N, C-alpha and C positions, 0 to 999 in steps of 0.2 A: 277870560276862558275857560269855557265849558264847566262852568262854576266848580273848577278847581280852588281848594285851599291852597295858602301860598307855598306850604311845605309840596305839596304835590306837584304844584308847579317848580320847585325846586329840583325834586326828582325827577320829574321829566326832563329838564333844563341839563342837569347834570350826566343823564346817560345821553340825550342828544347832542351834547357836546361831544362826548366821547368817541360815540361813533362818525360824528363830523371829522376828528382828528383822524380816525384810521381809514375814511374815504380820501382824506389829506394826502396821507401819506402813498397809499396806494396807487392814487393818479398820478403823485410826482415820477413814482419810479416808469409809469404807463409814458408820462409824455418825454422823459428823458433816454428813455431805452432806445430811439432809434438813433440819439447823437451820442452816447455814452457807451454803445455798444462795444468800438473799438478802445476805447481807452483801459478796458478789463480784460476784454477778449482781443486779440488784436489778430487779423486774418486777412489774407489775400481773398478770401470770399466772404464779402458782405453777409451773406444771408445766415452761413456759419454763426460769423459773431452775435446777430441777432437772435438762433437760436440759443445761443449760449445765454446771452444776458437774460434772455425770457424763462430758461432755466431754472435762474436764479430766484426769477419772480414767481416763479412753479413754485421754489422750494418754500419762498413765505408764505402761499397758499396751504401746501401740504400742511404747514405745523399748523395752521390753524384748528386743526378739530383735536390735535393734541391740547393745546392750550384751552382748547373748550371745554373738554373732558376734566384737564388738572383744576382750573381756575372754577369750573362751575360745580366740581365735588368740594373743593373749599365754601363756596357760596351757599351748598346747600347745608352743609356742617357749621360752619361759624359766621353764617348771615350775608346778606348781599353787596354790602356797601365796603366791607374790607377788600372783597377781590378788584372792586372795582379801582380803589385808590393806588392800588399795585398795579393793574393793568395799565393804567393810563400813565405813570410815570415810567412804565419799564418800554414801552413803545413809546413815547415820545423824545426818550432819550436813545433810542435804537435810530429813530429818524435823524436825530441831531447828527450823533456818530457818523451816519452814512455821510456827511458832509465832509467829514473829516478823513476821509478814506486815501492812500497813495493809489496811483494807476500803475497798470503794469511797466510804461517807462520807468516809473520810480522804483519800484522793489520790483519786479516780476512778476511770478509765479504768486509769490504774498498776497499781491493783490487782489484776485478773481476769490482767493482762500479766505481773506479778509470780509470782502463782500457775501460771502455766501452764510459766514458765521453770522455777521449782522442780521442777513435776511433771515435765519433762522431763529434768531433771538426776539426780530421783529415778529414774527409769524406767531409763534409761540405767544408773545405778550398780548397781541390783537384777538388770538383767540377766543381769551377771557374777555374779551370785552363786551359784546353784544350778548352772550349769554345773560350776566349778571345785569344788565341795564337794561334790557328790555323787561326779565323778567320782575326787577324791583318796581318797573312802573306802571308794567299791568297789574301786580299784587297792589300798589299804590292807590290807583284811579277805580271811578265809579264804572260796572259795566256798560253803558251807556256809551261812555267816552272812549272804550278801549280801540274800536275801530279805528276814528281819526285820529288817536296816538297814537297807533299800531304805525301808519302812514306817516305820521309827524315823525316818529324816530326813526326808522327806515330812510326818510329823505335826508335826515342827518347827513350819511353817507354822501348823499349828491351835492349837499351843501358843500363838504370836503374837496367833493370835484371842483364845485364850479369854484371857489376861491383859488384853489392850486392851478386851476386853468387862466385865471386872472392873473395869479402871480407870474404864471409861466410867461405871460405878455407882458408884463413889468420886469422881468427880469430880463426876457430875450431883447426890449429896446434899453436896457442898461449895459447890457454883455451883447452885443449884437456876434454873428460870424464866430472866427475861432475864440473869441474871448468868452464865449459860452460854453466852450471844452474845457477852457481852461481852470473858469472862476465860478461862471454862470450858474451851472448845474450844482454845484455845492450850497451858492447861497439858499439855491429852492430846498436842500434839506435843513440849513439850520433853521430855517423860517419856522419849523417842525414843531420847536421846542414851544413857541409861543402858545398857541390854543393849549397844548398841553399842560402850559401851568396856569391855566382860565380854567380849564375843566378841571381841575384837581383841587383848586381853592372852592369850587362850585360844590364839590364831591363831600368835602371836609364840613359844608354846613347839610347836608343832606340826614334824612332821620332814616334808620334801619327799617324795614318792611314790616309792619304790624303783624300780617300775616304767617311772617315765618318767626316773629317774636312769638306771637300766639302758640304755635308747634315748641318752641324750644321750653315756652313757660309750663307747656304738658308734656313735658319732655320725650315728645313723638318726633325728633331728629334722626336720620337715619345715620349710622355710622358708616356705612359703606352705600354713600348712593350710587356708583356704577356696577358695583355687585346688583344694586337690585334692580336696575334700569333693564339688564340680560335675563335676569331670572324673571321677572313679574310685568315688566314693559315692553319686553321685546318686540313683539309685533307692534305695538305705537310707534317704537323706535325707528324700525324700520320702514314702515307705510311714508313715516314723516322724512325720511331719508329721500325715499325717490322724490319727492318734491322739491327737496333740499338741491338734488342732482339737477334736475331739470332747470330749476331755476340758473342756480350758479353755470352750467354747461350755456347757459342763450345767453347768461349776462357777459362772459368772458369771450363771447364767439362775437357777441356786439359792440356795446360801449367798453368793454374793455380791451377789445383788439383795435376798435375805433382810430387812436392815434396812429398806430402804425399802418393801419390798412391806407388814412388817407395820405402819410406822409412816403411812404413806400411803394404803394400799388396806385394811387389815384395822381400820387405826384403831385401834392399840395406844397405850397411852402410853410413854415411853423406859422406865423399869425393866423393864418387862415385855419390851419388845425388846430389852434387854440380856439378861435372864434365858436368854429364847429362843435369843440368839444361844451366850451360855454353853453351854446344852443344845446348840445344831448344829454347834458346834465341838469341845466334847470328844467327841460321837458320830463326827466325820470322822476325827478325831485318833485312837482307838480302831479305828476301822473300816480305815483308811490302814496302821496297824501290823499288824492281824489280815490284810488281802491283802496285805500284803508279805511276812506268815510261812507263808501257803497255798501264796504262789505259786512256794514252795521245794519246794513236793512235788506240786503241779497243772500248775506252771507259768506264767510271765506271761500269756502268751496266751491262756489259758484262763481265768485268773482275770479279766480284763478283758473278756472275752465274757460272764462270766456276771452281772459288774456291768452290762454295756450292757443286756442284755436285763432284769434287774430294773428296769431304771431307766424302759425304757420302759414296762411295765406298771403300775407303781405312779405314774409322773409325775402323771396330771390326778387321780387318786383321792388321793393325798397332798395337793397343793395346791390340790385343792375342799375338802377336808377341814379342812384348816388353814384355810381361807378362812372357813369357817360354823362353826367352832368355838366355842362359848359359853364355855368355861370352861380354864384356864391347864392344867391336866392334860390334856385333849382335844391341845391346843396342843402341848404338849412330845411328846405321840406320836406325833402327822403331822409335827411337825420331825423327829424321829429316825428314822424310815420315809424321809423325804423326803434327807435328808441323807445316811444310810449308803446310798443305792442312787446317789445322784447325785454323790459325791464320792472314794466308796472305792474308784475305779478307779486313782486315783493311785499307790496302796500299791507295787505293782512298778515304777513307773517308773523312780526312780532305778536302780535296778537293770538292767532293759530296756535302758535308752539305754545306759548303759554298756558296756553286754554288745554293743550292735550294732554297734558302731564297732571299729577298730583304735585301736592307741595315739597314734599320730599325728594323729590328727585327731580324738580320742574327747572333749576339753574342746571344740572348736570346734563340732565337731558335734553334740555332746551340750546344750550351752547354747543353739546357734539353732535346733535339732529343739524341745527343750523351751518355749522362749520365742516360738516361729514361730508355734504355736499361738494365742497371743494377737492374732496379724493378724486372726483373725477372733472367735475367742474374745470379746475384749474390748470385742467391740460387746453382746454381748447383754444386758447391762443397760439400755443406751442404745435397744435394740432395745425392750426390755420396756417401759421407760416410754411410748416412741412408740405402741406398739399397746395397753397398758391404757388409755393417758388416751380412749381411743374406743372402747371395746369395754364399760364399766360393769360388770353383775355377771357378764360373760362372762370378765372377767379371769383367774380361776384356770386354766378351760380353757385358754386362748391361752398362758398363761406354762408350762402344761404340756406344750403341744404343742412349743415351744421345747427345753422340755427332753428330748422325746421325740426332736426333729430332731437337739440336739447327741451322744445317748445312740446313734442310727442309726448317725451319723458314726464314733463310737467302736469300734461292733461291726464298721463296714466296714473300718476300720482295723486291728484285730486281727484277722480273719481274712486280709487280706491279708500282713502278717506273719508271720515263721518263729519258733517258740520259739528262746529264746535262753539257757535258764538254764544249759545246761551249759559257756559259751562260756568259753574260757579269754583272760584280759584281760593274758597276758602278750605277745601278739602284735605 
C-alpha cells in the first residue's frame, strides 16, 4: 500500500475507522429523522416536527467546531494520539445511548431535552475526531502519498454512510412498519458501539506523530495554540474557513438532505431510499478517493475549483431529473451525477488543511477550520425544509440553487487560497 510501513498503515487505518464511525452516526440520524420526528416532537403539522428534529441534528453539527478547537488544542499540546482515543470513546458511547432514549409519549418534554443533550455531547466529541486523525496521518506518511491517503481518509466518512444504509435496510426487514418506530430505530443506534470499540483497539496500537515528537523534544510545543491561530495564522484560517463553508453547505444540501428529500418530496418508500443512499455514498466514497489522488498531480486548489464549477453546472438539472424520474435506474443515474459533483471536493481536504498550517497549531487550526464550516453549512437541511415546504413543484429548482450557492462559495475560497501540495510538514 503506497510503500507504507506497518506503523504508517496502522495510523491510517485507525484514523479512517474513526471517521467511518462519525459518518455512521450522522447518517443514522439522517435516515431515521423522517420516521422518528413525531416520537420526540409530536405535532399535527408534520413539517414542524421535521424542522424540530432537524434542529437537533443541526445542534450536533454546530457543536463540532467547539470540539474541534478543544481537542485540537489538546492535540497540539499533548500529542495527536491521546485526543483520538478520547473522542472515539466519547461519541461511540453517545451513539449507543441515543438508542436508550425515552420518547415524548413516555416522559413528555424530557424526551426532546435528553435528545438535545446527547446530540450536544455527540457533536462535541465528533468535532475532535477529524483534526487529530487527519493530522497524525499526514504527518506520518511521505509527501507523494498524501493526495491518495487524503481521499482515502475522507472516504471513511462515506464508508460509515454505506454501512449505515445497509444496516438500515436490514433493520427495516426485521422491524417493518410500526415496529420500526417501536424498536427498529433503537437497534440502529445500539450498533454504533461496535465500530467504536474496533477503532479504539486499533488506536491503542498507533504510534505518536514523529513530527510532533520532534517538536516536543526541541521544546517547541505551543502553549496556547488557539491564541496563536488568531495572532499569526488568522488570514490562513479564515481563507480555509471559506472553503470549508462552501463544502459543508454543498454537502448537507445534497447528500445530507437526500434521505428526507427522497422520502418527503419525491415520495419514495424506505427500502428504495436506502438503496439510493447506498448508491450515493459509494459514489461519494470513490469520488473522494479519486479527487484526493488527482490533487497530488494537478494540485489541491485546482481540483476543488473543477469540482465547484461542475457542481454549479449540474445542480439544478440533476436534482430536477431526480425529482421527476420514474424508474429506479433513472434515479440512480441522477444521484450519481449529483453526488459526484456536490461532495467530492472533500477529497483533497485532509492534505490541504494539514499542509496549510505549521506543526505547532496544525491540529487546532485544521480541526477548527474543518468543523467551522458547519457554523453556516449545517443550516442547509433546515433551510431546505423551510423553503421546500413553500414552493411546491419548484422544490428541485430551489434545492439546486442552494447547492449552487455552496459551490460558488467553494470556488471563491479555492481561488483565494494558495497551492499547498509541495508543503513541508516538518516545519
